[in-house]
N, C-alpha and C positions, 0 to 999 in steps of 0.2 A: 417366632424363633428366638431362643435365648442368645445373649451376647457371646457366651462360650462357643456355641455352635456357629454363630455368624462369623467369628474371627478365627475359629479353629485353633484353640490354644495348643501350644507346643508342650512337650514333656517338661514338667517342672515350672511351667509358666502360670502365673496367677494374675487376675484382674485386680488392680489396686483402686482405681477410680473410674467411674463412667460419668462423663460430664455432658449435660445437655445445655442448649441455649437458655439463657436467663429468661424465665417465663414472662417477666415484666416487659421485655422488649417486644412482645406480641400484643401489647396493650391495645393498639389500634384495631387489630383483628378481633380481640376479645370484646371490645366495646361495640364494634360494628355487628358482630354476630348476635350479641345480646340485644341490641337495638332492634334488629330484624325479627328476633323471636318474640320479644315482649310487646313491641309496639302494636301489632295487630290485635293482641288481647285487650288492649285499652279501648280499641274501637270495634270490639267484637260485635256488639248489638247493632251498631250503626252500619257496619259492613254487611252483616247478614240481612239487613232490611233493604239492601239494594240489589236484590236478586243475584244473578249469576256472576256479575262482574265484581260485586263486593266480596262474595265468597272466593272467587278466583284470586283477588288481591290478597285476601287473608292467607290462603294456602301458599301462594307464591312467595310472599314475604317470609312466612314460617319456613318454607323449604330452603330459601336462600340462607336464612340464618343458621339452620341446622347444617347445611352444606359447608358454610364458612367455619362453623365450630368444629366439624369433623376434620376439615382440612388443616386447621390450626393445631388441633390436638395430635393429628397424625404426623404433621411436620415436626412438632416439638418432640414427640416420643421416638421417632425413627432416626433422627439426626443425632448421632452420639460421637463424642470424642473419648476414646478409651485409652487409659494409661495402664499398661501391664508391667510386670517385672522385667520383660524382655524388649518391649517395643511400644510405639504409639500407633494407634489405629483410628482412622477417621471414617466413620460410616455416614455417607451422605445420601439421603433419600431425595432424589430429584423429581420423582413422580411415583404414582402408585406402583408401577411396574418397572421402575428405573432406579436402581441402587448402585452406588459406586463406593467401593471400600479401598482406601489407601492406607499403607502402613510404612513405617520406617523403623528399623532396628536402632537401638541406642548407639551401637558402634558406627553407624553411618551418619549420625547427626553432627553437624558442624556448629550450629548455634540455635538457641531457643530464646525468643524474646517475647515479653509481655507488654501490652500497651493499653492504657486507659485514656480515652480521648473524648472531648466534648463535655458539655454541662451535665447531661443526664448520666453519662458514663462515670463522671467524677462523683456525682451525688449518690448513685446506686452501686458504684464499685463494680462495673462490668466493662469488658473490653475484649481484646484479641490476643491470642497466642499464636506466634508464627514459628514454624520449625523449618530450618534450612539444612539441606544436605550438601554433599560435595560440590565445591565450586560456587557456593552461595545460591544454589537453586532452591527456590521455595517449594517444599514438598507438601506441607500440611498447614492450613490456616484455620484455626478454630475461632469463630467470631461470636461476639456477644455472650461471653461466658462470665460467670461470677468470679471476681478476684483473680484476674489473669496473672498478676505478679506472684501470688502464692502458688498458682498452678505451675508457673515457670520454675519456681524454686523447687517444687516437688519433682518435676521432670528432671531437672539437673541433678538432684540428689540420687534419683534412681539410675540416671545415666552414669554417674560416677561410680556408683556401687556395682553396676553391671560390667562396666569396662574394667574396673579393678579386679573383679572376680575372675573374668575370663583372661585377663592379662596374667594373673597368677596361675590359672589352670594351664595356659599355653606354655608358661615358663617351665613346667615340669616335663611334659612330653608333647612336643609340638606336633609331630606326625600323627600321633594317636588322636589328639584333639581335633586336628584338621579333618581327619577321616570321619570322626563323629559328627562334625558340623556339616559334612557333605550330605548327610541324610535329612537335613532340614531344608535343603535347597530345592527349588523347582528346576525344571528342565532348562529354561533359558539361562538361569544362573549357573547351572552345571556346565553348559557349553562355554560360558565365559571362563570358568575355572579351568576347563580342558585346554582352551586356547592359551591361557597364561602358563599352564604347566608345560605345554609343548614348547613355548618360547624359552622358558627357563631351562628345560632339558637341552634344547639346541645350543643355548648359550654356554652351558657347561660341557658341551661336546659329547653328549650322550645320545644324539639322534632323537628320534621320536618313536615311541612305542605305544602311543595312545590311540 
């Protein structure tokens, strides 16, 4: 499935960057799978001279290596941190049949921080990007990505551009823009809006007509 279908792009929204974990951070799994695949071929003739147990050892080692390789490639390709013109989306593949997608719009972001830690992180320029929403709650953490400080800067630039654009739009016709935004919300969010509107109407002395 393409990223566009996975995150269901909104009208006018574009994917700016799709970032995966730095492949070098999988070096242990790459080496282990390569070792399991290549080693039995070095002892091919010796193993096949020892009847069934030698052949079994050959195919078991080869199977484990291929399985580890598939698991590593699958994990690397399916875990993606997506930066769009409207929001951040984190696609986390926890298992073959277990995928979690988290997202946060730019106007709900309180802080974005990038961090490079450790000897290897400093040498190879990889680290973590942490996105916090209202009240300092951590919403998205993208780990082991290349040049997290540059990614942080790119997110902040897109965030400022997005907030400035919609702040200008709202200044022209508030009611019309709010109504337009309602069509982008899901049912739980609409219920929150409904509750807020009822409170505001009661406060203004207009009763509740929702």
